[in-house]
N, C-alpha and C positions, 0 to 999 in steps of 0.2 A: 504493500500500499504506501503511494507516494505521501509524503510529508507535506502538512500545508504550506512550511516555508518555501518548497518549491515555486519558480517564478509562475511556470507553466499554470499550475493548480490556481495561484494566485489569479492571473488572467481571466481563466475559465470561468468563475465565479465572482468577479468584479464587479459586473452587471448586476448580478441577483443582490450582493451585497448594497449597492446604491437603492435600487428598489425597496430594498427591507429597511434600511435606514432611512428612506422618506415616509416609511409609514410609521416607523416609531418615532419621528419627530412630529409628525401631526399630533399626534398621542401622549406628549409630555410635556412637562413646565420645567425647561431646564434652569430655570432661574432659581430654583429649591435647591439644585445639587447642594449649595454651598450650607443648607442648614439641614442637611439627611441627617437622620438619626441612624443610629445602629440596631440592629435586630439582635434582643435579649436572647433569642432562641438560638443564633450562633455559636452564644457562650455557653451554652447547657450540653457537656459533655453526654448526658444521659441520651440527649436527642441525637449527639454526634454518634453514638454509638449503635443505637436503635437504628437509623436509616441505613449507615453503611453494612448492616448485618440484614436488612428488609430484603423480602423477595421481587422490591422494584427499586427502579432508580428515584432517587430524590433531589430535586435543585430548586433554588432560592432566584428567581430572575430580579433583576434590575432593571426595569423598562424603561429607564430614562438615561441609562449609560450603555443601553443595548448589550448588556453584560450579563455574567452569572456573579451573585455572592457567596452561592456554595453549590456544589457538584458532590453528590454522596462518590465515596471510592468506589462503592460494586459496580459502577459504570463501567471498569475495567471487566466486570464477570460478564456484562450483557453484551457490550459492543466492542472490547479490547483496549479502549482508550484509556487514557490517563484522565484521571478529573483536573489535573493542574492545566491541561488543553484548553478546557473548555471557561475556565478562569482565566487564562491568560489571554486567549482571542475571541471570548465570547460568543455572539451570534455569528462573528466570522467563520467560528469554526463550525458552530451549530448546522448552516448552508452546507458545509461540504460532506455531511454525513447523509444527506437525503438526496435519490436521484434527481437530477435537474426539473425534468416535467413535475415532480411532486413539488419542489420547491417553487416553482410559477404557481403552482396553486396554493401553498402555504402563503406565498407573499401577496397574490395578487387577491386572493377570497377568504381565506381561514382567518391569518390575522386581521384585516381590515373589520371582517364581522365581529371578531372577538373584541376589539377596541369598541367597536361599535356599543356591542351590549355592556361592557365594562363601564363605559361613559357613561350612557345612559342612566344606568343604576347608581353610578359614585353621585351623580348630581341628586340623590334623595337619601345617600348616604349608606346604600342599600349593594353595593359593590361585591362585598364578601359572600352577598347572596347566591354569585353567578358562578357556576361551573362551566367551563369549557372542555370539553373531551373530542379527538379526533384521532385518527389512525394513520400511520405513514410506513412506508418502508423505510430501514436503516442502513445504510452499508457500513458494516462492521470494519475492525481494523484490518482483517485478514481477506477483505473482499467480497466476501459473502452477503447476503441479503437476508433479514427476515422482518417480521410487520409487529409494529407497535402502538400502545395505545398510549397516549400523551392527554392528562387531565390537568388542566390550571386553575386556580383559585388567586383572587387578590388576597394578600395577607395586609396590606397597608396604602392609603391612597396618600396624596400630598394635600396641602392648604387648598390647593386649587380643582382638587375632587379629580387629578389624573392619577392613573393606575402608576403606583410606585415600585411595591415589591409583589413578585406572586410566587405561590409554590406552585412547583410541576412535578406530578407522578409518574414515571414511564414503566409499563407492564408491557411484557412480552407475550404476544397473542398470536406468534407464527404458528403455532398449534391448532390455532382455533379458526384463522381468518383462513376464508376460502374463495374469495375473489380477489380482484384487482381495483376495487373502488376504495376509496377514500372518504369517510362518513364523519360527517360533524355533526355535534348535538351539544347545544348551549341548555342548559338544565338552571332552574331556581328554586330556590327554598319555599316552598307552599306555607300555609299557618302551623303545620305541623311540623316545621324543621326538615323537612324530604324533599330534596333533590327531586323534582319532574321535570322532564323534557319541556321548553318552551318554543324550542326552532330545532330542526334538525334539515341537511341536506348533504347529495351524494356527488362527490366528482370523481372524476377518473383522466388519469395521465395519459392512456394507451387507447388512442381513438381507432375504433374498428370499426371494418366493413361489413354491416349484417345483411347487406342485398336486401334492403327494406324498400318496396315502391312506396311511388308516391299515394296512391290509394291506399296501403297499411298507414302510411305517416297521417293521412285525413284520418282514418279511424282510429288510430292511437290519441289523436289530439282530441277528439270525440271522448274517445273512453276516458282520458285524463279529464274532461271536463265533466264526467259524471253522468255521461248519457248511457242509457241502453241499448242493447241492442238493437230493439226495434227503432228506438230514437234516431239511432245512428241510419238504420237502413231508411227510414223516412228521410231525414237529412242528406243523404248522397245519394237517393233514388235507387237503391239496391235492395234486395231481399235481406231478410234477416239471415238467412240459410247462409247468404254469401257474407255478412258480417260475421258469424262465427267461424266461417271457415278462415278468415283473415285473422281472428284471434288466434285458432289454433296454427297456422302458419307462424304468427310473431313470435307464440309463446317457444316454436321448434327455431326459429331464427336466432332468438336473444338467449336459449337456454337458459328458460325458466321455468317455473310449475304453475303460475297463475299470472291471471290477468291485470294483479297488483302491482305483482313484480315485472311486467312487462313495462308498464308506466314507469316506475320506479328506476330501472334500468334503461329506457328510451331518453327520461332527463338527463340521467348520468351521463350517457354517452351524446346528448347532445341532439339526439334525433328529432326529439320535439322541443 
């Protein structure tokens, strides 16, 4: 595996880091950097011992400097990298461990949505009630790849209600992940203090040609709009039998098991 200090590697990822920096700069209050308070959590040896031996990676993100205050040492067990690499290089290091197509989705879709929800609820002092979850592939130090679930919560906002510190947990889901989609879920605590989903979206980084016809796309769009087979038949001036045949063909072409899965996969792949 090439070192990030290699000039060619830096060149390949420079445009991604520039895009990432622009996203973070829009969602931080740099004037508060001089008044930053240290997190007492990082001075607790019991916390450090616990996270270093836990079955997942723990990190504390400093959103305002696009870096990490902390990365658990067990990151080496999962990805083969040293925690010091992430502390030293911050988000610059982070973008090198994701495949470039997934980085594009993270930077242009997931991170802006994450900040949008964090910022919205920070205005009412409820940013800590939001949890962002998404899955990605990670390129490990030995060149192999695996799927990981990332979950982020706000630990602290600044005096301008901008996200300041975030707690991130990463779990290996390689043995359970069965498709190539990136799933984003944003959850919020309900009145009972339980996280419930309030938003979700699926993205794909590898566009495929499923050979879906224009008529099938029309049927798909109407299915997505909640229309029944009879309603679709009436709208397209075809028989209900023909509509059902289109459904069956799309289930086969998209390699799914139900009509609901057809719509989800079609949206993820940009078919509709």
